[in-house]
C-alpha angles and dihedrals in degrees: 000000000000116000117215115246118248111256092245092055091052091048092052091052090057095054096080089047099049102036098064089052092055108026093152097045104106094197091059089060092047092052091045090052091050092050093047093048090051091058095045097258093135098161093051091044090053091055091051094047092050091051090050090053092047091053098040111018094163100042119130091258096044096097094051091044091053089055091051091049091052092049092047093048091051092047093047092047088056090055095060 
């Protein structure tokens, strides 16, 4: 019997499909980062958050995203 995929797994599978279609859409990178962070893909989430900030450094979510980036960088540095 087929088991349904968890929603997060389905969302992760869509990231490689959507992102190439909208490489300059900052919000796509923000959403991708959020999804990846939710499924414990911190390194990949960090890349997406940084790209979001590069594309839209003054967006309404930029400040919060900078805080997340700093926390991720600190956490990942502690894992080395």
